[in-house]
PAVEX-402721 format. One record per residue (C-alpha): residue number from 0; residue in one letter; x, y, z. Coordinates in nm, 4 decimals, always signed. Layout:
# residues N
PT    n  res         u         v         w
PT  NUM    A         X         Y         Z
...
This chain:
# residues 228
PT    n  res         u         v         w
PT    0    M   -0.0269   +0.0266   +0.0113
PT    1    D   +0.1096   +0.3631   -0.0745
PT    2    L   +0.1570   +0.5000   +0.2531
PT    3    S   +0.1835   +0.8805   +0.1236
PT    4    A   -0.1449   +0.8302   -0.0442
PT    5    T   -0.3065   +0.7021   +0.2628
PT    6    K   -0.1628   +1.0084   +0.4501
PT    7    I   -0.3291   +1.2126   +0.1560
PT    8    G   -0.6680   +1.0295   +0.2221
PT    9    A   -0.6743   +1.0541   +0.5570
PT   10    A   -0.5791   +1.3958   +0.5477
PT   11    V   -0.8494   +1.4779   +0.2713
PT   12    A   -1.0921   +1.2805   +0.5443
PT   13    L   -1.0026   +1.5075   +0.8314
PT   14    V   -1.0132   +1.8236   +0.6093
PT   15    L   -1.3898   +1.7546   +0.4944
PT   16    L   -1.4937   +1.5836   +0.8571
PT   17    T   -1.3987   +1.9310   +0.9914
PT   18    G   -1.5781   +2.1342   +0.7248
PT   19    A   -1.9120   +1.9051   +0.8119
PT   20    G   -1.8471   +2.0076   +1.2059
PT   21    F   -1.8103   +2.3559   +1.1110
PT   22    A   -2.1189   +2.3753   +0.8771
PT   23    T   -2.3321   +2.1506   +1.1400
PT   24    A   -2.2364   +2.4218   +1.4300
PT   25    A   -2.3281   +2.6953   +1.1996
PT   26    N   -2.6508   +2.4991   +1.1067
PT   27    M   -2.7305   +2.4146   +1.4532
PT   28    K   -2.6556   +2.8175   +1.5582
PT   29    A   -2.8873   +2.9226   +1.2751
PT   30    A   -3.1693   +2.6792   +1.3833
PT   31    D   -3.1280   +2.7519   +1.7395
PT   32    K   -3.1541   +3.1502   +1.6004
PT   33    E   -3.4857   +3.0695   +1.3998
PT   34    A   -3.6291   +2.8850   +1.6720
PT   35    A   -3.5550   +3.1665   +1.9500
PT   36    A   -3.7433   +3.4181   +1.6704
PT   37    K   -4.0341   +3.2015   +1.6043
PT   38    A   -4.0841   +3.1640   +2.0209
PT   39    E   -3.9824   +3.5248   +2.0862
PT   40    P   -4.3756   +3.6960   +2.0618
PT   41    F   -4.4772   +3.4464   +2.3243
PT   42    T   -4.2060   +3.4935   +2.5260
PT   43    K   -4.2889   +3.8419   +2.5302
PT   44    A   -4.6640   +3.7944   +2.5848
PT   45    R   -4.5748   +3.5625   +2.8736
PT   46    D   -4.3303   +3.7978   +3.0171
PT   47    A   -4.5489   +4.1173   +2.9455
PT   48    V   -4.8112   +3.9834   +3.1496
PT   49    G   -4.5863   +3.8566   +3.4627
PT   50    A   -4.4406   +4.2140   +3.4832
PT   51    S   -4.7655   +4.3740   +3.4346
PT   52    L   -4.9295   +4.1154   +3.7161
PT   53    Q   -4.6311   +4.2580   +3.9349
PT   54    L   -4.7048   +4.5873   +3.9190
PT   55    A   -5.0822   +4.5341   +3.9977
PT   56    R   -5.0132   +4.3933   +4.2745
PT   57    F   -4.7950   +4.6445   +4.4211
PT   58    A   -5.0724   +4.8964   +4.2856
PT   59    A   -5.3022   +4.6848   +4.5002
PT   60    E   -5.1374   +4.6250   +4.7902
PT   61    P   -4.9054   +4.9375   +4.8103
PT   62    P   -4.5710   +4.9301   +5.0218
PT   63    D   -4.5841   +5.1337   +5.3451
PT   64    E   -4.4612   +5.4814   +5.3347
PT   65    K   -4.1182   +5.3806   +5.5224
PT   66    T   -4.0510   +5.1224   +5.1994
PT   67    V   -4.1633   +5.3694   +5.0002
PT   68    A   -3.9315   +5.6313   +5.0971
PT   69    R   -3.6524   +5.3879   +5.1243
PT   70    G   -3.6926   +5.2617   +4.7566
PT   71    K   -3.6475   +5.6558   +4.6355
PT   72    E   -3.3295   +5.7067   +4.8169
PT   73    A   -3.1824   +5.3567   +4.7287
PT   74    W   -3.2657   +5.4661   +4.3778
PT   75    G   -3.0147   +5.7204   +4.4047
PT   76    D   -2.7823   +5.4723   +4.4450
PT   77    V   -2.8517   +5.2555   +4.1602
PT   78    Y   -2.8701   +5.5730   +3.9329
PT   79    K   -2.5338   +5.6563   +3.9905
PT   80    V   -2.3983   +5.2862   +3.8858
PT   81    L   -2.6616   +5.2548   +3.5842
PT   82    M   -2.4744   +5.5851   +3.4780
PT   83    S   -2.1185   +5.4862   +3.5232
PT   84    P   -1.9661   +5.3946   +3.1720
PT   85    R   -1.9607   +5.0221   +3.2769
PT   86    C   -2.3314   +5.0311   +3.2412
PT   87    M   -2.4306   +5.3582   +3.0451
PT   88    N   -2.1721   +5.2404   +2.7559
PT   89    C   -2.4205   +4.9728   +2.6590
PT   90    H   -2.7132   +5.1667   +2.6959
PT   91    P   -2.6536   +5.4539   +2.4745
PT   92    S   -2.8969   +5.7533   +2.3184
PT   93    G   -2.8339   +5.6332   +1.9775
PT   94    D   -2.7114   +5.3341   +1.7862
PT   95    R   -2.3504   +5.3223   +1.8296
PT   96    P   -2.2323   +5.1642   +2.1274
PT   97    L   -2.0029   +5.4050   +2.3798
PT   98    Q   -1.6819   +5.2860   +2.4759
PT   99    T   -1.3466   +5.3989   +2.7239
PT  100    D   -1.4441   +5.5662   +3.0393
PT  101    A   -1.4983   +5.8733   +2.8510
PT  102    S   -1.7765   +5.6934   +2.6894
PT  103    R   -1.7082   +5.7979   +2.3121
PT  104    P   -1.8522   +5.6507   +2.0227
PT  105    H   -1.7187   +5.3097   +1.9081
PT  106    L   -1.4282   +5.3131   +1.6821
PT  107    M   -1.4650   +5.1574   +1.3267
PT  108    N   -1.8300   +5.3170   +1.2979
PT  109    I   -1.9654   +5.0379   +1.5164
PT  110    S   -2.3183   +5.0305   +1.5494
PT  111    R   -2.6570   +4.8510   +1.5652
PT  112    K   -2.6285   +4.8157   +1.1938
PT  113    S   -2.3275   +4.6044   +1.2022
PT  114    V   -2.5387   +4.3307   +1.3864
PT  115    E   -2.8075   +4.3795   +1.1388
PT  116    N   -2.5447   +4.3149   +0.8491
PT  117    G   -2.3886   +3.9979   +1.0458
PT  118    L   -2.1000   +4.1264   +1.2069
PT  119    E   -2.2055   +4.0015   +1.5430
PT  120    C   -2.0697   +4.1776   +1.8698
PT  121    A   -1.9125   +3.8329   +1.9868
PT  122    T   -1.6918   +3.8481   +1.6475
PT  123    C   -1.4358   +4.0560   +1.8281
PT  124    H   -1.5673   +4.0505   +2.2177
PT  125    Q   -1.5207   +3.6784   +2.3529
PT  126    E   -1.6700   +3.5807   +2.6628
PT  127    K   -1.3473   +3.6816   +2.8436
PT  128    N   -1.0980   +4.0279   +2.7807
PT  129    A   -0.8863   +3.9641   +2.5249
PT  130    D   -0.5998   +4.0002   +2.7879
PT  131    E   -0.7077   +3.7080   +2.9547
PT  132    L   -0.7262   +3.4663   +2.6087
PT  133    G   -0.3532   +3.5974   +2.5025
PT  134    A   -0.4198   +3.9114   +2.3294
PT  135    P   -0.3139   +4.2237   +2.5390
PT  136    G   -0.4763   +4.5146   +2.4560
PT  137    G   -0.7889   +4.3614   +2.2962
PT  138    P   -1.1587   +4.3947   +2.3010
PT  139    P   -1.2970   +4.3305   +2.6415
PT  140    G   -1.5066   +4.0680   +2.6905
PT  141    A   -1.8121   +3.8619   +2.8907
PT  142    P   -2.1199   +3.6115   +2.7813
PT  143    H   -2.3558   +3.7646   +2.5152
PT  144    W   -2.1909   +4.1204   +2.4757
PT  145    G   -2.3987   +4.3753   +2.2643
PT  146    L   -2.6422   +4.6164   +2.3008
PT  147    P   -3.0359   +4.5958   +2.3919
PT  148    K   -3.2269   +4.5555   +2.1120
PT  149    K   -3.3319   +4.8511   +1.9079
PT  150    E   -3.6869   +4.8143   +1.9592
PT  151    M   -3.6360   +4.8387   +2.3352
PT  152    P   -3.2852   +5.0158   +2.3493
PT  153    L   -3.3339   +5.0892   +2.7343
PT  154    I   -3.1370   +5.4300   +2.6875
PT  155    F   -2.9524   +5.5627   +2.9882
PT  156    Q   -2.7532   +5.8059   +2.8827
PT  157    G   -2.9252   +6.1646   +2.9167
PT  158    R   -3.2000   +5.9942   +3.1558
PT  159    S   -3.2938   +6.2063   +3.4298
PT  160    P   -3.3213   +5.9814   +3.7669
PT  161    R   -3.6906   +5.9994   +3.7342
PT  162    E   -3.6910   +5.9239   +3.3467
PT  163    L   -3.4900   +5.6307   +3.4310
PT  164    C   -3.6598   +5.5166   +3.6930
PT  165    E   -4.0058   +5.4771   +3.5221
PT  166    Q   -3.8528   +5.3667   +3.1861
PT  167    M   -3.6701   +5.0939   +3.4156
PT  168    K   -4.0093   +4.9704   +3.4998
PT  169    R   -4.2296   +5.0311   +3.2175
PT  170    P   -4.2690   +4.6482   +3.0181
PT  171    G   -4.3004   +4.8192   +2.7175
PT  172    D   -3.9188   +4.9442   +2.7660
PT  173    N   -3.7465   +4.7182   +2.9869
PT  174    A   -3.7710   +4.4037   +2.7582
PT  175    Y   -4.1038   +4.2820   +2.9362
PT  176    K   -3.9184   +4.2485   +3.2837
PT  177    S   -4.0866   +4.2423   +3.6197
PT  178    L   -3.9298   +4.3656   +3.8683
PT  179    D   -3.7956   +4.0545   +4.0203
PT  180    Q   -3.6544   +3.9449   +3.6504
PT  181    L   -3.4810   +4.2775   +3.6869
PT  182    M   -3.3669   +4.2229   +4.0322
PT  183    H   -3.2101   +3.8777   +3.8839
PT  184    H   -3.0893   +4.0253   +3.5876
PT  185    V   -2.8434   +4.2935   +3.7949
PT  186    S   -2.7357   +4.0038   +4.0549
PT  187    Q   -2.6894   +3.7408   +3.8285
PT  188    D   -2.5857   +3.8295   +3.4588
PT  189    P   -2.2365   +3.7768   +3.3889
PT  190    L   -2.2211   +4.0662   +3.1496
PT  191    V   -2.3599   +4.2870   +3.4300
PT  192    L   -2.0993   +4.1116   +3.6947
PT  193    W   -1.8278   +4.1891   +3.4308
PT  194    G   -1.8699   +4.5722   +3.5158
PT  195    W   -1.7103   +4.5308   +3.8221
PT  196    E   -1.4331   +4.3063   +3.7106
PT  197    P   -1.3587   +4.5051   +3.3730
PT  198    G   -0.9835   +4.4805   +3.3504
PT  199    G   -0.7479   +4.6774   +3.1439
PT  200    G   -0.7370   +4.9367   +3.3072
PT  201    R   -1.1197   +5.0252   +3.3265
PT  202    T   -1.3076   +5.2171   +3.6055
PT  203    K   -1.5350   +5.0573   +3.8143
PT  204    P   -1.8971   +5.1406   +3.9389
PT  205    P   -1.9074   +5.3995   +4.1977
PT  206    L   -2.0568   +5.1101   +4.4543
PT  207    S   -1.9371   +4.7720   +4.5301
PT  208    H   -2.1943   +4.5010   +4.3158
PT  209    E   -2.3198   +4.4102   +4.6481
PT  210    E   -2.3931   +4.7700   +4.7650
PT  211    F   -2.5470   +4.7928   +4.4164
PT  212    V   -2.7498   +4.4858   +4.4691
PT  213    A   -2.9013   +4.6011   +4.8197
PT  214    A   -2.9697   +4.9549   +4.6871
PT  215    F   -3.1723   +4.7717   +4.3702
PT  216    D   -3.3374   +4.5409   +4.6188
PT  217    A   -3.4754   +4.8267   +4.8085
PT  218    W   -3.6045   +4.9842   +4.5036
PT  219    V   -3.8022   +4.6579   +4.3858
PT  220    A   -3.9414   +4.6249   +4.7464
PT  221    S   -4.0663   +4.9548   +4.7152
PT  222    G   -4.2698   +4.8579   +4.3636
PT  223    G   -4.0113   +5.0580   +4.2139
PT  224    A   -4.1076   +5.3933   +4.3506
PT  225    C   -3.9361   +5.7028   +4.1647
PT  226    P   -3.8246   +6.0268   +4.2841
PT  227    E   -3.9651   +6.3319   +4.2015
């Protein structure tokens, strides 16, 4: 048997199998996206009902005055964190994400249109900072890095404390999340948690994550009480 021919055949087979593997992974990703898109209207409807029911419960059984006052005060601390670059940079007033502690528009003219045209944020922003992956000075990263959808951008930039408070609890503005779901988001979501371990010399929010979660919890307990 010609060993060189055998090696060539094995190499070709490996290439074909690898290509098939990539194709299968791509097809699975496309199928997952298609399934998620089909389920999205039902998910939105379910979450909208849940969020509305929670707000209705607070309206029917309003918290006592002390809890409301504590919630309004706590929102001041929550607001400080949400307006820090680690949060606001992904919640801009326009379609371009912001970057650096100066909250400048993203370089290379990156915007939501980039994603719409196939350039996912994860193309450059991996699940960890590039520094940790052996590429010093590269992009920061965390799981599901990206902007909120354009249909529901949940803008932080330029919002007053009251404006952002009201927006945060409106199901039509907050991706149909209930206050409890928002609490889970700020306390557990790895992208949020990245803000307190941003690396690369980036500043952290003005409160520790524990302090922020405690303030957010007090705000939720008040039924989402907003300052005047």
